[in-house]
C-alpha positions as CSV (number, residue, x, y, z in Angstrom):
1,M,163.6,79.3,178.3
2,S,160.0,79.1,179.1
3,K,158.9,77.0,182.0
4,Y,155.8,75.6,180.2
5,V,155.2,72.0,180.9
6,L,152.8,70.0,178.8
7,V,150.7,67.6,180.9
8,T,148.6,65.2,178.9
9,G,145.8,63.7,180.9
10,G,146.3,66.5,183.4
11,A,142.7,66.5,184.6
12,G,143.0,62.9,185.6
13,Y,143.8,61.5,189.0
14,I,147.6,61.5,189.1
15,G,147.7,64.3,186.4
16,S,145.8,66.8,188.5
17,H,147.9,66.2,191.6
18,T,151.0,66.6,189.5
19,V,149.7,69.9,188.1
20,V,149.5,71.2,191.7
21,A,153.1,70.0,192.4
22,L,154.3,71.7,189.2
23,V,152.7,75.0,190.0
24,E,154.1,74.9,193.6
25,N,157.6,74.4,192.0
26,G,157.4,77.4,189.7
27,Y,156.3,75.7,186.4
28,T,153.4,76.7,184.2
29,P,151.5,73.5,183.3
30,I,149.4,73.4,180.1
31,I,146.8,70.7,180.6
32,L,145.6,68.5,177.7
33,D,142.5,66.4,178.4
34,D,139.4,65.3,176.5
35,F,137.6,64.4,179.8
36,R,136.7,60.9,178.6
37,N,138.4,59.5,181.7
38,A,138.2,62.6,183.9
39,N,135.5,64.7,185.6
40,R,135.1,68.4,185.3
41,I,134.7,68.7,189.1
42,V,138.6,68.4,189.1
43,L,138.7,72.0,187.7
44,E,136.9,73.4,190.7
45,G,139.4,71.5,193.0
46,L,142.4,72.8,191.1
47,T,141.1,76.4,191.4
48,K,140.4,76.0,195.1
49,I,144.0,74.7,195.8
50,L,145.9,77.0,193.5
51,G,143.8,80.1,193.5
52,F,143.5,80.0,189.7
53,L,142.8,77.5,187.0
54,P,145.8,76.5,184.8
55,E,145.2,76.6,181.1
56,I,143.3,73.5,179.8
57,I,143.1,72.6,176.2
58,E,140.3,70.0,175.4
59,V,141.8,67.7,172.9
60,D,142.3,64.0,172.1
61,V,146.0,63.3,172.3
62,C,145.6,60.9,169.3
63,D,144.5,64.0,167.2
64,D,147.8,64.7,165.5
65,K,146.6,67.9,163.8
66,A,145.3,69.5,167.1
67,L,148.4,68.4,168.9
68,R,150.7,70.0,166.3
69,A,148.9,73.3,166.7
70,I,149.6,73.3,170.4
71,F,153.3,72.7,169.9
72,Q,153.4,75.5,167.4
73,K,151.9,77.9,170.0
74,Y,154.1,77.0,173.0
75,S,157.7,76.2,173.7
76,F,157.7,73.4,176.2
77,E,160.5,72.9,178.7
78,G,159.1,69.4,179.5
79,I,156.4,66.9,178.7
80,I,154.7,64.7,181.2
81,H,152.6,62.1,179.4
82,F,149.7,60.6,181.5
83,A,146.9,60.3,178.9
84,A,146.1,56.6,178.5
85,Y,143.4,54.0,179.3
86,K,144.4,52.4,182.5
87,A,142.0,49.7,183.8
88,V,143.5,46.2,183.8
89,G,140.2,44.4,183.7
90,E,138.8,46.5,180.9
91,S,141.9,46.1,178.9
92,V,141.3,42.3,178.8
93,E,137.8,43.0,177.4
94,K,138.9,45.7,175.0
95,P,142.5,45.1,174.0
96,L,142.4,46.9,170.6
97,D,141.0,50.1,172.2
98,Y,144.0,50.0,174.6
99,Y,146.6,49.3,171.9
100,E,145.2,52.1,169.7
101,N,144.8,54.8,172.3
102,N,147.8,54.2,174.5
103,L,150.4,53.6,171.7
104,F,149.2,56.0,168.9
105,S,149.0,58.9,171.4
106,L,152.6,58.2,172.6
107,V,154.0,58.0,169.1
108,H,152.4,61.3,168.0
109,L,153.6,63.0,171.1
110,L,157.2,61.9,170.7
111,Q,157.3,62.9,167.0
112,L,156.2,66.4,168.0
113,A,158.6,66.5,171.0
114,I,161.5,65.7,168.6
115,K,160.3,68.2,165.9
116,Y,159.8,71.1,168.4
117,H,162.8,70.4,170.6
118,A,160.8,69.6,173.8
119,K,163.5,67.2,174.9
120,H,162.6,66.5,178.5
121,F,160.0,63.7,178.3
122,I,158.5,61.9,181.3
123,F,156.4,58.8,180.7
124,S,153.8,57.5,183.0
125,S,154.6,53.8,183.3
126,S,153.4,51.1,185.7
127,C,154.6,48.2,187.8
128,T,152.5,46.0,185.5
129,V,155.5,46.0,183.2
130,Y,157.1,43.4,185.6
131,G,154.4,40.9,185.0
132,N,154.5,38.1,187.6
133,P,158.0,38.7,188.9
134,D,160.1,35.7,190.2
135,T,161.4,37.7,193.2
136,I,160.1,40.7,195.1
137,P,160.7,43.5,195.9
138,V,161.4,44.5,192.2
139,T,164.2,46.8,191.3
140,E,164.5,48.8,188.0
141,L,166.8,46.0,186.8
142,T,164.3,43.2,187.5
143,A,163.7,41.3,184.2
144,L,160.3,42.1,182.7
145,K,158.0,39.0,182.4
146,T,155.1,38.7,179.9
147,A,152.5,41.3,180.8
148,A,149.4,39.8,182.5
149,S,147.1,42.2,180.7
150,P,146.9,44.3,177.5
151,Y,147.2,47.4,179.7
152,G,150.5,46.1,181.0
153,A,151.6,45.2,177.5
154,T,150.9,48.8,176.3
155,K,153.1,50.1,179.1
156,Q,155.9,47.6,178.2
157,M,155.6,48.7,174.5
158,G,155.4,52.3,175.6
159,E,158.7,52.1,177.5
160,T,160.4,50.5,174.5
161,I,159.0,53.2,172.2
162,V,160.4,55.9,174.5
163,Q,163.7,54.2,174.9
164,D,164.2,53.7,171.2
165,S,163.2,57.3,170.4
166,T,165.6,58.6,173.1
167,T,168.5,56.5,171.6
168,A,167.8,57.8,168.1
169,H,166.9,61.5,168.8
170,P,168.0,64.3,171.1
171,L,165.7,63.4,174.0
172,S,166.2,63.1,177.7
173,S,163.5,60.7,179.0
174,I,162.4,59.2,182.3
175,L,160.1,56.2,182.8
176,L,158.3,56.3,186.1
177,R,156.9,53.0,187.1
178,Y,154.0,53.6,189.5
179,F,152.8,51.0,191.9
180,N,149.3,51.6,193.3
181,P,148.4,55.3,193.7
182,V,145.7,56.0,196.3
183,G,144.4,58.7,198.5
184,A,143.6,62.4,197.9
185,H,145.2,65.8,198.2
186,P,145.4,66.9,201.9
187,S,143.0,69.8,201.1
188,I,140.4,67.1,200.0
189,A,139.7,69.3,196.9
190,I,140.9,66.7,194.4
191,G,141.0,62.9,194.5
192,E,140.3,59.7,192.6
193,L,137.1,59.9,190.5
194,P,136.6,56.7,188.6
195,I,134.1,56.7,185.7
196,G,131.5,54.0,186.3
197,R,132.2,51.0,188.6
198,P,135.7,51.4,190.2
199,Q,138.4,49.1,188.8
200,N,140.9,50.0,191.6
201,L,140.7,48.7,195.2
202,V,140.6,51.9,197.3
203,P,137.7,53.7,195.5
204,A,135.8,50.3,195.6
205,I,136.4,50.3,199.3
206,T,135.3,53.9,199.9
207,Q,132.2,53.7,197.6
208,T,131.1,50.5,199.4
209,A,131.6,52.1,202.8
210,I,129.5,55.2,201.9
211,G,126.8,53.1,200.2
212,K,127.3,53.9,196.5
213,L,128.0,50.1,196.1
214,P,126.1,47.5,198.1
215,K,129.2,45.4,198.6
216,M,132.7,44.8,197.2
217,L,134.4,41.7,195.9
218,V,137.9,40.6,196.9
219,Y,139.2,38.9,193.8
220,G,140.7,35.6,195.0
221,S,141.6,34.2,198.4
222,D,143.8,31.2,197.3
223,Y,147.0,33.1,196.3
224,D,150.3,32.1,197.8
225,T,150.4,35.1,200.2
226,R,150.0,35.7,203.9
227,D,146.2,35.7,203.8
228,G,145.4,34.4,200.3
229,S,144.7,37.8,198.8
230,C,146.9,39.7,196.3
231,I,149.8,41.8,197.5
232,R,150.3,45.4,196.3
233,D,152.4,48.4,197.0
234,F,150.0,51.3,197.9
235,I,151.4,54.8,197.6
236,H,149.9,58.2,198.2
237,V,149.1,60.1,195.0
238,C,150.8,63.2,196.3
239,D,154.1,61.3,196.8
240,I,153.7,60.2,193.1
241,A,153.0,63.8,192.0
242,H,156.1,65.1,193.9
243,A,158.3,62.5,192.1
244,H,157.2,63.9,188.7
245,T,158.5,67.4,189.7
246,L,161.7,65.9,191.0
247,A,162.1,63.8,187.8
248,L,161.6,66.9,185.6
249,Q,164.1,68.9,187.6
250,Y,166.6,65.9,187.4
251,S,166.3,65.7,183.6
252,I,166.7,69.5,183.2
253,K,169.7,69.7,185.6
254,N,171.6,66.7,184.0
255,D,170.5,67.7,180.5
256,K,171.9,64.5,178.9
257,V,170.4,63.7,175.5
258,N,170.0,60.0,174.5
259,Q,169.6,59.1,178.1
260,C,166.6,57.2,179.5
261,D,166.3,56.7,183.2
262,I,163.8,54.4,185.0
263,F,162.5,54.9,188.5
264,N,160.2,52.7,190.7
265,L,157.6,54.8,192.5
266,G,156.4,52.7,195.4
267,T,156.7,52.7,199.2
268,G,158.6,49.4,199.3
269,N,155.9,47.8,201.5
270,G,153.8,44.9,200.3
271,I,150.2,45.1,201.6
272,T,147.6,42.4,201.0
273,V,144.1,43.4,199.8
274,L,142.6,42.1,203.1
275,E,145.2,44.1,205.1
276,A,144.3,47.3,203.1
277,I,140.6,46.7,204.0
278,K,141.5,46.3,207.7
279,A,143.5,49.5,207.6
280,F,140.5,51.3,206.1
281,E,138.1,49.9,208.7
282,K,140.4,51.1,211.5
283,V,140.9,54.6,210.1
284,A,137.2,55.2,209.0
285,G,135.6,53.4,211.9
286,V,133.4,51.6,209.4
287,K,132.8,47.9,208.9
288,L,133.1,47.1,205.2
289,N,130.6,44.9,203.5
290,Y,132.8,42.7,201.3
291,E,132.9,39.1,200.1
292,I,135.5,36.8,198.6
293,G,135.1,36.2,194.9
294,P,137.0,34.3,192.2
295,R,140.3,35.5,190.8
296,R,140.2,38.3,188.2
297,A,141.8,37.9,184.8
298,G,144.9,40.1,184.4
299,D,145.8,40.3,188.2
300,I,149.3,39.3,189.3
301,V,149.9,37.6,192.6
302,A,152.2,39.9,194.4
303,I,154.4,43.0,193.7
304,Y,156.1,45.8,195.6
305,A,159.0,48.1,195.0
306,N,162.5,48.5,195.9
307,N,162.6,52.3,195.6
308,D,166.3,52.9,196.6
309,Y,167.2,54.3,193.1
310,A,164.5,57.0,193.2
311,V,165.5,57.9,196.8
312,K,169.2,58.2,195.9
313,K,169.0,59.9,192.4
314,L,165.9,62.1,192.8
315,G,166.1,62.8,196.5
316,W,162.6,61.5,196.8
317,T,160.9,60.1,199.9
318,C,157.4,59.0,200.7
319,Q,155.6,61.4,203.1
320,Y,152.3,59.5,203.6
321,D,151.7,56.2,205.4
322,L,148.9,53.7,204.7
323,D,146.6,55.2,207.4
324,E,147.0,58.6,205.8
325,M,146.3,57.1,202.3
326,M,143.0,55.6,203.7
327,R,142.1,58.7,205.7
328,T,142.4,61.1,202.7
329,A,140.6,58.7,200.4
330,W,137.7,58.4,202.9
331,E,137.5,62.2,203.5
332,W,137.4,62.7,199.7
333,E,134.6,60.1,199.3
334,K,132.6,61.9,202.1
335,S,133.2,65.3,200.4
336,L,131.8,63.9,197.2
337,A,128.7,62.7,199.0
338,K,128.0,66.2,200.3
């Protein structure tokens, strides 16, 4: 069998780090990306880390005809599907864009995976599927509440689509529920590159610290948490990337069709937004210009992972702590400024 792995959205933040992990583990990633949510500077970074640039096909994953031609050309051992719109706040403003892009692309991809026997399918899901959970930390068996945003709803629906397809067809699938990926590759050659104003906390912090943004807002200070700000589970992007390689290896080794596994990818530590800011200030030696603003639509109060299942089944452990997440994010921001 070939060791080609299709990576949709492979020029994006988590996708590019996963491409590195795949190559380091002997796979040949074929990257699909139309660069609407990615920056071509990533290609220089991948070349610097790997010594070559993996094959990149510029295509919209919703383009069924173009996608079909790729499946006719390659025999894929696995598919890792990242390509999706992913900003909670934007999804509240543009719900139809999110439903169309995130769900149509998934359906097309699964139809082709089934037709061309690419049975190992890994879906990029999110902790947003849990909604506002009754208890934390959440396990993979925690009941899913109503999603707090259209983005979260597309991930809930996406999971259902993958599970139903796996039950009905010879697929082996894995749903990876990420918590809050942050940081940059230790080489500082690739990192998070938000288009426009950052929607995620850490790039908002680093862009404010370096002066790209005059100040940043903390959305809400009256939540029922330690300091009134939201609680999240921040995890280094390289730990997330490593989990994708382990998940692919797990699926191939077990080789069980009609089986869909779910894994939480978080550190298991709940950190408040204000604690994250303090951690950054300590590591960077920079005082951050921020102010407290109103709550933001679509945000949940608190969530962090129980990751025991991924540790046990995948042999996965987190290698990077919060200080290292903030340090690499800050080094990446400074490298962009140069």
